Phi, psi and omega in degrees: 000112184268172179241156172067214180084012179257128176257135172250137184242146172237103184243170177223160179210152175250349182230000180078001181241311182261131185238151177210162180304140181295334179241109187295343181273356182223159178294160181289338181288120180257336173216152178220110182174229183253005185274146181230276181298143181224132167249123184211162178195171178262143167275182185294340179271357181091002177284150180259135169235142181209156176239125185247137177275114180256078182272327184280338177084151177201198182297344179270353182108215180225163176125256180209162178220147177253137179239159176217143176220135178289151181301327182288337181225069184295342179273002179250096180269131180239133176286139181280343177225152179284333183246147178294148170285125181300341176279133179256139175246099184269155184054045187289135172223139180241148173219162183243139170230116189064232175255013179264133177254137183234145177250136170243128184198173176286141180260163174222071191290344187258004181185189178242140179296321178255108181272113183267036178302140178303335181295334186296338183283356174266358182231142178307124189310309180301326177292317179296330180298331177298326176292318177299319180296318179296317179296320179298318182294336182267358178265161175276150182225165180213200180226142182209171176243136174235153173257133175283122178265106184291339180284323181256350186055040178235165177258128178254122181296135180254301180196159176269148177248163177298134179160134179199172184066235174270112190208166173111219194050062183287154170235145187226129173231145176273129183249354180188183183300322182233018184233148181219153172243127181244128178242142172210159177268158180199153166299164183307120186298332181279359182231336196262013186309317183250016180286146170281166178298317183293327176295319176297321180297324187259357182292137177287351180277355172066202180227162176231166175262129179241144180233143174228145175261128183249130179232130176269132178241143179286134178250151181283000000 
């Protein structure tokens, strides 16, 4: 059972058919490892910040990773830490308000995706990861918003959004200068408060789409 082997590409196109690396001086591959889903955006200076879901695992571990790229070299993504954050942010999507970047993603409030128990070093890591996956599937999950802190390269939790059971894959549209509409799917909100992810996945009650309107207000 191997780790990693996933390439992420950052390409550009002028016709929607022919694609080329966004930075002609560098290859289109911006990461090579265990990361797959990416939520990313530009700040006002044109720099890129992103949060990557590291579910498959690589030499950095499992969980999530934060990347940064300078505006002058958008095709050169650099990880802000050598090791993965044991917390995973699934279905990550980012949006910008002013010069603040925000992440919307699935939460894991009851545990860590990467369990660093001392016992794991007695078992081949990828095999032990199957235990982590099973534990993750049996925990309850939600949806939340975080702010990217560019000074610490960390995510600061802002607030939780409606969502439980099988939930997330958010979509975000801007509806005004300071307003946004966020949609995500979820198991029935009136029933799934304490449901595990797997219960939501297998429930005959299915999922629905929920929307919330978000408004930023100026504070003194």
